[in-house]
N, C-alpha and C positions, 0 to 999 in steps of 0.2 A: 434685541429691540429692533423694530422695524424701521428701516431707512425712509427718511421723508424725501419723497421723489420731487423733482422740480416740474414745472409745466411742460417743459420740452420732452422730458423723460416720460411723462404720462401720455403725451400726444404721440410719442414714438411707440409706445406699448399699444396704444388705440390702433395706429396704422399697421402694426405687424401682427395683429390677431391675438395679442397676449390678453390674458384675463386682468381686470381691474378690480380691486377690492371696493366695496361700497364707499368706504371713506376716501378712496382715491378718486372715485368718480364725482364725489361731492367736492373734494378739493379742486379738481380740474374745473368744475362749473364756477367755484368762487374765483379761482386765479384768472379766469377769463372775464366773468361778469363785473368784478370790482373796477379794474381799469376802464371797461366799457361804460360803466355808469359814471365814472369820473369824466370821461369825454362828453357824455350827454349832459351832465350838470354844468360843465363849463360852457356849453352852448346857451343854456338858460341863463347862466351868469352874464353872458356877453349880451344877450337880449336885454336883460335888466339894465346894464350899464348904458347901452345905446339909447334906450327909451328915456332914462333919467337925464343923460347929457344933452340929448336933442330937446327934451322937454323944456330945458332952461331957455331955449331960444324962442319959445312962445307956441301958441295954439297953431299958427300957419305951419311951422316947421314940422310939428308932429302930425299935422294933417297931411302935409305933402308925402312924407314917408308912408303914412297909412294908406293913402289913396292907391299906391302903386305896390303895396305889400303883398296882396293876393296875386298880382302879376309876377313878381320876382319869386314867390313861393311856386307858382305854377310852372314857369319855365326852368327854374332851377331844379325843381323836383322831377320833372321830365327827363332832363339831362342826368340827373344822378341815378334814377331807376334803369336808365339804359344800361349803365355799367353793372347793375346788380346781377343781371343774367350771367355775365362773364365771371363775376366773383363767385357765384355758386358753382360754375364749371370748375373753377380754379380749386375750391374746396374739395370737390369730389376727386379731382386728379391728385391733389396733395394727400388726401386719405388713402388713395390707392397707391402711394409712393411713385406716382408717376410725374416726377418734377419737370421733365423735359416737355410733357404734355401741357402741364401747368404754365410753364413759361411761353409756350406756343400760344396759349389762350390769352396770356397777358400782353403779348406783342400786338394781337389783333384788337384786343380791348383798347389799348392805347391809341392806336390809329383811329379806329372808328368812333370811339366815345369822344375823342378830342375833335375829330372832323365834324361829328354831329353838334357839338357845342359851339363850333365856329358858324355853322349855318344858322343855329338858333340865335347867337349873338348878333349876326348880321341883320336877322329880321328884327330883333329888338331895337337895334340901332336905328333901323329904317323908320319905325313907328314911334320912336321916343318922343318927338315933338307933339304928337297927336294923342298918345295913349291916356295921359291924365284927363284931357278934355272929353275923350270918349267915355271915361269913367265918371263924369260929371263934376270934376273939379272946377272951382272958379279960377279965373284967369291968373290971379296973383299966386295962388296955391299951385296951380298947373305949371307955372314957370319953375318953381322950386323942385317939383316932383319930376318935371322932365330932365332937369340936370342930374338929379339923384339916379334916375333910371338909367341914363346914358352912361354914367360911370359903372353902375352894376353891370350893365349889358357888355361893356367892353372887357371887363375882367372875368366874364362867364367861363370862357375856355380854361382860364387859369384855375378857377374854382372847380371846374370839372376834373382837372388833374388832382386836386385835393380829394374830392370825393372818391375817385377811382383808386388813387394810391392808397388812401386809408381803408377803402373796401377790400383791396387786395391783401394788405397786411392782415386784416382781421380774418380773412378767408384762410390764410396760412396759420392762424393760431396766434398771431402777434396782436394782442390788445393794448399792450402798454404803450407802444410808440404813439398810436393815434390818440390815445387818451392824453398822455403828456403833451403832445403837440396841440390838442385842444386847450389845455391850460395855457400854453405858450400864446396861442392865438388871442385868448381872452385877455392876457397881460399886454400884449403888443396892441390890442385894440384900445385899451385904456390910454396907452401912451399916444398913440396916433390921434386918438379922439381929442385929447388935451391940447395937441399941436395944431390940428387942422379945423376943428369946429369953430373955435373963436375967430379964425381968419376967413373961412369960407362957408361956414353955415352948414346947411343941409347937405351941399356937394361936399364939403369937408368930412361929413360924417360917412359918406359913401366911399370917399378916398381912404379913410382910415380904415374901415372894414375891409376894403379890397387890398390894401397894402398889407395888413395883418394876415388875411387869408393867403394872399400870394406868397408871402415869406414862408408860411408854414407849408403850403403846397409844394413848393420846390424842395423843402427839407424832407417831406414825406416821400416824395418821387425819388430823391437822391438815396434815401435809406432803402427803399424798395429795390432800386436798381443795383446798388452797390453792397448793401449789408444784409439783406433779407437771406436767411439761410436757405429757404425753400424756393425763392422766386428771383433771386438777383440775376440779372442779365449780363453782369460784368463777368468776363471769362466764360460766359455761355452765349455768345452772340446769335448763334442759329440763323434762320433765314425767315424773313418776314414774307409769308404767302397767305393770302386770304383763303380761308378753308370754309366752304359754303355750309358744311355739316356743323361746324363749331358756331358759326353765325346764326344759322337756323336755330339750333338748341338754345343759344343765348337769348334770342328774340322771343322764343317760345315761353322763356321765363319771365323776361322783363316787360314784353309788350302788354300782357294784362295788368302789370303793375303800373305801366305808364298810363293806360287808359283809365285805371281806377283812381290815379292821383289827379288826372285832369277832370274827371267828373265829380270827385270829392271836392275839388276847388269850387266847382259850380255849387255844390251843396253848401259849402261855406259861405258863398255869396247869398244864397237863398235865405239861409239862417240869419245872416246880417240883415237883410231886407225886413225879415220879421221882426227882429229886435229894434230896427230903427223905427218902426211905427209906433214903438212904446215910449219914444222921447229920448232926450239927451242923457238923462240919468241912467236910463237902462242901457244906452249905447256904451257909456263910460263903465258901468258896473259889469257889463259883459266883457269888455276888453281887459279889464284888471282881473276879473275872475278867471279867464283863460290863462292869462299869464301866471297867476299864482297856482292854478291847478297843474300847470306844466311841471311844478316841482315834484308832484306825485307820479306822473306817468312817464317823464323822462327816464328815471332809474329802470322803469319796466322796459323801455326800448333798449337800454343798455343790456339787460339781461337776455333780451331778444336777440341782440347781435351775438352774444355768446352762444345762444342756442342754435342760431343759424349755422355758425362755425362748427360746433360739435356735431350737430346731425349731419351737415355736409360732409365732413370728413368721415363720419361713421358710415354714412352711405357709400362714399367712395371705397372705404375699407371693407365693404359688404358685412357690416356688424349690425345685424338686426337687434341683437341683444342689447347694444349700447344706444341704439336709436330709441328703444323703449326707456331704458334707465335714464338717459340724459333728457329726455322728453319729460318724464315724470319730475326729475329734480328741478329742472328749470321752471316749469309751471308751478310747483310748490313754492320755490324761491320767489318767483315774480309775484305770485299771489300774496305772499307773506309780506314782502317789502312794500308793495303799494297798499296793502290793507293797513300797515302799520303807519304809512305816511298819510292814508286816508283819515285815520284816527287823529293824528297830529293836525292835520288840516281842519278838521272839524272843531277841535278843541281851541286852536289858536288863530281861527279865522279873523276874529276882530282885530287882533294884533298885527296880522299880516296885511290886512287891508288899511289900517291906520298908517302903516309904513308907506303903502303905495299911494294914497291920496289922502287930503285933509278934508275933503268933501264928505260930510256926515251922511248925506242922503245916498250917495254912492256907496260909501261904506256899508250902510245897512243892507242894501240890496245886494251887494257882492257877497256879504257874509252869508246870507240866505242861500244864495247860489251855490257857494262852496260847501255848505253844510248838506245841502241836497246831493251834490256830486260825490261827497265822501262815501255814500252808501254803494255807489257803482264801481268803486275802485278795484274791488277784488275780481269782479267779472270782466272789467276793462283789462285788468292784467292778464287774465286768461286768454283773452282774445288777442292781445299783443304777442304773447309767448307761443301760442298755438299757431298763429300766422306765420311767425319766424321760423318754427319748426317746418311748416309746409314749404317755406322758401328754401330752406336747407336741402329739402328733398327735391327741389325744382318743380314743385306743385303749386302754381300760383293762379291758374285760371278760375277754379271754382272758389278758393278763398277770396279772390278779388271780387268775384260776383257777389259773395256773401256779404262782404263789407259794403258794397254799394247798395245791395238790396235793403239792409238794415237802416242805412242812413236816409234812403230815398223813400222807403216804404213805411218806415217807423219814426224816424226822428223828425223829419220835415214836416209831415202831415200832423203829427202829434203836437209839435211845437206851434204850428199855426193854430189848431183848435184850442190847446191849453193857454196859449197867450191871450186869447180872447176872453177867457174865464177866469184866469189866474193872474194875468199880467206877466211881467218878467219872470218870477219864479217858474211859471208854466214852461218856459222855454228850457230851463235847465231840468225840470222834471222829465221833460221829453228826452233830453239828452241822457240822463241817467237810465231811463227806461231802455233807450236803445242800446246803450253800452252793455247793460246787463243781458239784454237778448242777444247781442252779438256774442258776448262771452259764452253763454249756454250753447249756442248752435256751433260754435267752434269746437267746444268740448265734445259735443254730440258727434260732429263729423269725424273728429279724431278717434273717438271710441269705435265708430263704425269702419273706419279705414283700416285699422289694425296695421299700424305702420311698421310694427316689428316683423311683420310677415311679408313685407315687399319682396318681389322677385327681382334680383339683381342682374341676372344673367344676361338679359337683352337690353339693360338700361345703362351700363357703364361700358364704355370701350375698353378692350384689352390694352395692356401696356404695349 
């Protein structure tokens, strides 16, 4: 009888150049994907809970958070993606069994990422009284939004620690701790919301989320520094010295992702403007539709995190055979999961929207949107997973350009045209078409790149 190997045993075989059976490869994909999906779903649950609890305060409270939501996503995402380059380099070194090199990258990542977050935090604090007014909020809403944004800005460096610590743990192959900490953060958020929102309103919501995130951030950092088998710095103090080669390689990976995130935010704003011209019902239906659809694609991002880790470590171990195998397995799994969830979303769209809002007009429009989007989920999954594979290889420039081209050359123009002839459903038809096109071109590029035949000799530093 074949012994059932643990995740750590399978990762050790990967790094040491041993052969893995097909069922062992599938087992490894599942062992990494399931905790990552749990972590992503906990993020969605947290968003649902925050939206419902703040919604009880009235329309002004919801509007206050909504008016700065794009800004928090913009600045928070830029900070998080800065650390992604370092995480990819860590995955490469762990795969190459170069733990000292991985710790060296970690030290520099902690210093530079948190330092960058402090600068961004100071900028956000400086503009917090004016930002809501710049974004068109009325005076009463702007006052609430300003307080919310200030609390968020002050805690950004702590959240950066959470992004980076969880990313480093995932790069080493530990998906369980970040996943469980995500669930813990969601539970803490509920407790703190119950305590703070009745007393301080919108500002209390920001305090609750920040305190929950901060508690988890220091837990994740402590585990990384003292418990992680591959990356702990305890008993491995080393010397902190900035290495221009490491910084340059990291920025080569993360800079395209940061630029992509910023331009994607601009596209989201453009899409919102198109929807806003269609009326209040369309705005509400669009917002609720996006929240419900996230139940479909967040598990895909969880599988994408597993793909980045497996491909990154296989790349570090110079295992072209495993790069090919793990790419296929994660793509198949991602497409299967999101296709199944797309079917669920199509069938149960009315029930899901009835739970979100009692407004029948909004429900009707949202159901139409979700059922349109359900057909795009398979190719959306392909784009998510293939992009994650390229990130694991450290190849982000062209994939980022591909993402930006499809949203700006396909989704935005098509949404504008179709919204004039079809109304609100036309916006979601444009989204579904763009996601399908994106998935196809990512699969084509992966086919042409022949990722299993990558030359490793000049791309990975020797130990």
